[in-house]
N, C-alpha and C positions, 0 to 999 in steps of 0.2 A: 263581632268579628275579631275586635282588638283584643279582648278578654280571652278567646280561643287561643291567641297567638302566644299570649305570655304563659311563660314556663312557671305556674302557680301550684301546680299539683305535684305532691311527695312522688318518687318515683315507684311503680308499681315492684313486687318481688320478681316479675320476668324482666323487666328493665333492667335489675340490679343483676340478675343471673347471667343476661346477655352481656353485661360490661363486665362480668369476671371471665366469661369465656374469652372476651376478648383482651384478658389480661390487665384489664382496668381496676383497681383495687385501690381502697385507702391505704397508703404505706405512709407512716411516719419515720423519716431517716433518723430523726433525733430519739425515737424510742427504740429504734433498732440498734443505735447506737448506744444507749445506757444499758441496753440488757446485755449486749456484747460487751462493754467495758466492765460490767458488774462481774460476768463470768469470767472474763481475763481476769480480774484480781482474784476471785476466790480460787482458780486455777493456780496463780503465781504463789498463793499462799500454801496451797495443798502440795504444789510441785517444788517449791523452793529448796527443801532439804536436799531433794533429788537433783536439781540444778546447780545447785551450791556446790556439790559434791564432785559433779563432772567440770564446773568451772576450776575447782581449787586441783583436780587430778590433770586439767590442761596445762595449769600454771606450772604444777610439778613436773608434768614432760617437758615444759620450755626451759625449765631452771636445771633439768637433768642434762639438757643439752649443750651448757656453757663449756667450753673448750674443745668441744667436739668439732672436727674439720668439716667444713661445708663440701658436699658433691652433690652431683645431679640426682643420683638416687636418694640422697638423704634429705634433698629438698622435696622430692615426690612424696616421701615417707612422712614429712612434716604437715604437708599440705593434705594428704589422705586421714592422718589422724585429727589434723584441725577440723576437716569437713565432717568427719564422722562425728565428733564431740559436738559440734556445733548443731547438726541435724537431732543428735540425742536430746540436746538440751531445747531446742526451740521447737521441735515438730509437735511433742505433747501439748504444748500451750498454744499452737497455731492451729491444731487440731480442735481444741475444745472452744477457740475462738469461731472458728467455722461451723461447728454444730451450734453456738449461741445465736449465729445469724440465721440459721436455719429456723432455731426455735423462736427468735424476735418476729420472723415471716409468719411462721402459723399462730402466734399469740396475736397477731393483728388481723389477719383474714383466712386463717384456716388452710388447707391444704389445697393448692392450684397448681394444676398441670395444663400449661396451654404453649402452643408455638406459635399462637399469632403474634405475640410481642416481639418476636425475633425474626420474624418473616419481612424480607427487606421489602422497602415502600420508598418509590421515589420521590412522593411528594414530600418525605421527610428530608431528603438532600435539596431541595430546591432552595437556591442560594438566596432568591429575594424574599421568600416567607422566612428563610433562616435570619436574614438580617432584621427582618421584621421582629421576628420573636427575641432577637439578641438584646435589641433596644426598647422592648416594651415595658409597659408600667409594671407588670407581674415580675418580669425579670428584675428590674430596679430595687423593688420592694422584698424579692426574695435574697438579692445581694446585701441590702441593708440589714435585714435580719441575722443572715450568715455572720457578717461582719461583727454585729452587735453581740450573738451568743459567742463569737470565737474570742473576741477582746475581753468579754466579762468571764469567761472560763478560764481563759489563759492569766489574765491578769490576776486574778484571784489565786491561781495555782503558783504564779510569779510571787506574790507576796509570801506565800509559805516557802518556797523556794529560797528566797532570799533570806529568810531567818536561819534556814537550815546551813546554809552557804557559810553564815558565820562559825558553825561549828566544825568546820574542815581543819583549822588548824589542830585542833584536839583530836579529831578523827584520824589525821595522819600519824599519832603516834601508836594507834591501835593494831592489831594485828590483822592478818588479810580475812580472817574468819570472822573477827568482830566489824570489820569494816564492811564487810557483805552484809552482815544483820542490821547495820546501822543504816546502809544503803537501802535494804529490804522494808524497815521499818518506816523510814522517812517516804520511801516511795509510796506505801499504802498510805498514809496519812494524806499526802497529797492527792492520790488517784481518788481516796473515797470524798475530799472535799470537792474536787472537780467532778465528782460522780454525783453529788448531791446537787449540784448546780445544773449540771446536765438532765436530770431527773425533773428538775422544776420547769425547764424548757421543754422537755420531752412531753409531760403532761399537757404543757399548753399547747404545745405544736399538735399532738394528736388530737386534741378537739378543734383545732382550726382545719386540719387536714380532713377529718371526717364530715365537718360542715361545708367545706368547699366541694368534697367529692359528693355528697347527696345533693347539694345546691347545682351541681353541674348535671345531675342527671334527673333533674325535676322538669316535668313533663306538662304540656299544654292539655287543656281539656279535650281538644280534639285528637292529640295524642294517644290520650287515656281509653277515647271512645274507640279510636281504630285499633288499639291492643285488644281491648274487649270483642271487638267484632272477629279480629283474627283468631282468638282463643276459643270463643264460643260460637262462632259462626255468624254471619247477617243475620238478623231478626226474621227478614223478609224471606231469605232462603230456607230458613229452618222451618218457618211457618208454611212454606210451600211444602217442604218435605214430609211435614205432619199432616199436611192436606192429602198429599198422593199415599200415605201409608195408610191413612183413615179410608181413603177409598177401596184400595186392595183390601183392608180387612173387612169392609162392607160387602164387597163383591162375595169373599169367602163366606162369609157370613150368611148371605142369600143365597148362595149354591148349595148351602148344608139344609135349607128350609124344606125341600122335596122329601129329605130322609126323617123328618121329625114323625112323632106319634101323635102330637096334638099342638096345636097353639093357642095358647090361654089369652084374651083379650079382655079389657075391661069396660066397654066394647071399643071405644074411638081412639083413645090416646094413647093405649099400652097395648103390645102385643109379644110374648114371649114363645118360641119354639121349644118343645121338650122331647128327648129322645132317650128310650130306655132301653140298654142292652145288657142283661144281669149276665153275660160272658165278659164284658169290658168293664163294669162300674156295679159297685154294690147300689148305687141309688143313681135317679133319673138326671140327666145333664142337661142344661140349658145351652142350646146351639145357635140360639139368635134370640136378639132382642132388640125393640127400638121404642120410639116414640112418634105420635103424630105421622109425616110423610112416611118415616121408614116402617112405623107398625102398619100403614095401609099397604106398603110394598110387600112387607112379608105375610099380611093376611092374602093379598091378590096371588103371591105364589103358592100359598097353602091351597087356595081354591082350585088354582089350576092343575094341583097335583093331587087333587081329593086329600089333602090332609084335614081331621077334622079341626073346626075352630070351637072352642068352649068359651062362652062368656062366664069369668067371674073376677068381677074387679077388684075384690080386694086380694085374691090370689095373684091376680095379675100384678098391680103394685107391689106386693110383696117380694114377688120373685125379680122384679125389673131393678129394686131397689137393693136387694140384698144378694144377688147371684150373677156374678160374672160370666162371660160367654166361656163356654167349654169348662164349667166348674160344676161340682154335683151340688144339688139342692141342699140345704141344711136340715137336721132332723127335726125342726122345728116345722118345716113344711112338707113333711113326709105325707102325714095324714091327708092334707088335702089334696098333693098332687097323686097321690095313690087312690082316691076318690075318683078323680079327674080321668085317671087311665083306666081305672076297671069300668067308667062309662064309656071310653073310648074303645076299649077290647070288646065289650059287649056289644055297641054298636055295629063294630067290624064283623061280629059273628053273626049279628042279624041280616048284613047285607050279602052274607055269603049265603 
């Protein structure tokens, strides 16, 4: 019983699929962050000429205002131009970052649409449970991990930033365009260094997240058994259904015996009822067959309904083994069955 209670079994596909429907999927925030940052850097490189042009245009606009008297309408015009240029500069980059977030999610767990994760749950706002979760060991470890990753990434970034700061007195002598190019180059270097560090953390994090996820979905032996029962049905119930189906099939088979032209037996163990109707089939059809007790019942019904019973052990065994109920006999048995039917038809004519 103790072994059954232990969750030692890997989660079944159904368990994983049910978890997905609940919105429970393995998602590494570090992996999403590194993909988003990578796309942001590429977008920045591609959009930099476009963005720098609008920044320069905005500065030229500000310089052109020197000496112009300020009034309410003029201030409104400045705000409109500033907001418009700011949106033109920022929106393409923001859009690319948003698309990167979607790509990061799709790369980790594929497309998923569910509303269960956002359905209000009063249990989630339970203050007692919330306080326990806030001070749990898991939260403490998570906090230490985040602090370590943040200090490591920012620390390395600061070292590079410090060396770039030393160049500022020289950069101050550059023109605005050259200053923007210097800023772009140094930002790219810092970003790629930090991206490399985050990438290493992300690879470690995604392994840990997936392991924790599948460990959390592990099942006990009893849970696996219960799931199999629910999916395939209780074996006892399935056995009962099969028994009822066999009984119904046997009744239909027995009801067809009076219509047979002949019952071929071996003579005690096998009985096969055959009917031939040249308007419905090109060959005789087996309409009933059975062994032992069922064979005795077939012969009893045949006698009660004046159906001829012919003893032919080899043919009876072959028909029983090779032909299913309501199926035509194979060509290999045509001659033997035709001989029996000819005998039966001859006996029927004599009795008339």
